[in-house]
N, C-alpha and C positions, 0 to 999 in steps of 0.2 A: 577359856579366855584366850584370844589370839594376841600375839605381840603386835603392837602398832608402831611401826618405825617412824611415823611422822608426828609423834607426841613427845614433848610439847612443840608446837609451832612457835615461831619467833614472836608473834604477837599475842600468844595465849597467856592468860592469867593463871598462875599456879592454882588458885582457888577453883577455877573452872576445869583445869586439866588434872587435878589431884587424883581422881578416881582412875583415869586412864594411865597416869604415871604409876600408881600402885599396881594396877593390873599388869603393866609391863614388867615391873620388878617381880611380881609373882610368876609371870611366864618365864623370866630368866631363872628364878629360883627353882622352878620345876624342870627346866631343860638342862641346867648346869650339872646336876649330880648324875645324869644319865651317863654311865661309863666313867665318871670322874669322882674323886673324893670331894665331898660337899664342902660348902663354905664353913668356916669356923672349926674345921677338923684338922688334925695333923696331916701333912702332905696335901693340903688343899690344892685342887686344880690338877693333880696328877691323874693319869689314866689308871683306872682299876683294870680295865681290859679294853681291847680295840675290836670293834666290829666294822666290817666293810659291807655296805649294801652292794649287791651285784649290779654291775654296769652293763648296759646293753651293747656297748662297744668299748674300744680302748680309748681312755681319755687322752687328750693331746699332751698333757704334761707341760713343763716349763724348762727353759734353758737353765743349766746349772742347778737343777733340782731333781730329786728322785721321786718317782710316783709309784705308790703301791695301790693296787685295786683288786677287786674281786669280780669275777664274771663266771657264768655257767659254761662249762665245757663237758660234753658227753653226759649231761644231766646232773652234774655235781658242781657246787661252788668251788672255785679254785682261786688261789692267790697268784697275782702277776706283778711284775716289776718292769718299769721303764726308766731309763737313765737319760737325763738331759734332753728331754723332748724327742728322744729317738723314735723313729717310725716303728721299730720292732719291740715287741713285748716278750719278756722271758717268763715262762710259767715256772712258779716256785713250788707248787704242790701238785700231787698226782695221786697215784694209788697209795693207799695207807700202808706203811711199812709193816713187815712181819719180821721181828727179830727172833727167829727160831733156827734150828739146825737146817731146815729147808725154808729159806726166807727170801725177801726181796726188799728193796728200798728205791724210792724215787729221788732223783737228783735234779736240781734246777736245770731248766732247758730241755727237759723231756727224757733224760737218760734214766734207764732202769738198770739196776744191778741185781743179779740173782745168784744165790749160792745154794748148795745142797749136798746131800749125802744119800747114796742109795745102796742098800745092803744087797749082797748076792747078785751083782749084775750079770747079765747073760750077754755073751758076744753076739753082736748084730741085733739086739733087741733095744728099742728106743727107751731112753731115760727122759722123763718129762720134767720140764722146769716147773717150779711152784706155780707160776702163772704164765700165760702165753704173752709174749711180747706183742704189743699192738702193731708194730711196723716191721722191725728187722732185728736180727742178732748181729752184733759187730764182731764179737769174739766169744769163744768158750774155751776154757782151760780145764782139763780133767787130770786127776791124780789117782793112782791106784792105792788101795789099802789092802795089805796082805800080811797076816800074822804068820810067824814061823818061817821056815826055809822057803826061799823063792828060787825056782829053777826054770830056766828057759822063758822067763817073762819078757815078752816084746810088747811095748806099748804101755799103757793103752793109748790108742789114738781115736780120733773121731772119723767114722767111715766116710762121711760127706759133710759139707758145710751144714751146721745146725739149722733146723727149721725154727720158726718162731715158738714152737711148742716144746722142742727138746732136741736131743742128739742121739746118735747111734754109736755106742762104743765098739771099738775093735781091739781085741787083745787075743793073744794065743800063747800057748806054752804052759799055762797054769790057770786055775780058777782064781778069781779075786774075792776077797771078803766084802769089799765095797769100792765105790768110786766116789770121790768128792769132785765137785765142779764149781766153777765161778764163771758167770756169763754177764756180758754187757750188751745192751741194746736200747731200743726205744719203742 
């Protein structure tokens, strides 16, 4: 049964429109509980969860209002935000985060942070990030891990600016047990 927005018309008799009015109430009763707490239940009308159908483009939005929407980016549904009918959209979701010793997380606006730990690094041998940055690396900070006495340790440093897939450590004077790193990019 489809909802009929023109029922009842001004000149309709209730006895004539009664079936259409009942059908409209049934349509409302079927649509309302989708993602909402149903009528006559505690918390009636509140969302149980929110689903966003993918948009083919960015909605216009309205002045003094926030717009949340979903659209497909690189084959996956992603959540976006627009503020005050702004022309630009901010992507809120991206790669799924991995909260592990070697992990990464996506930040709003397309920023990706990655961190890691590599045992027994070798001077001049690339250490790979957990995932490849899609576009660029902005910065990468590395720290040495060495148990016991340390003598003549210089560095570590990064041989050249990191690539989107990793970095090459430079250190000399002693071997390292490990290197930890933290990188930011997009």
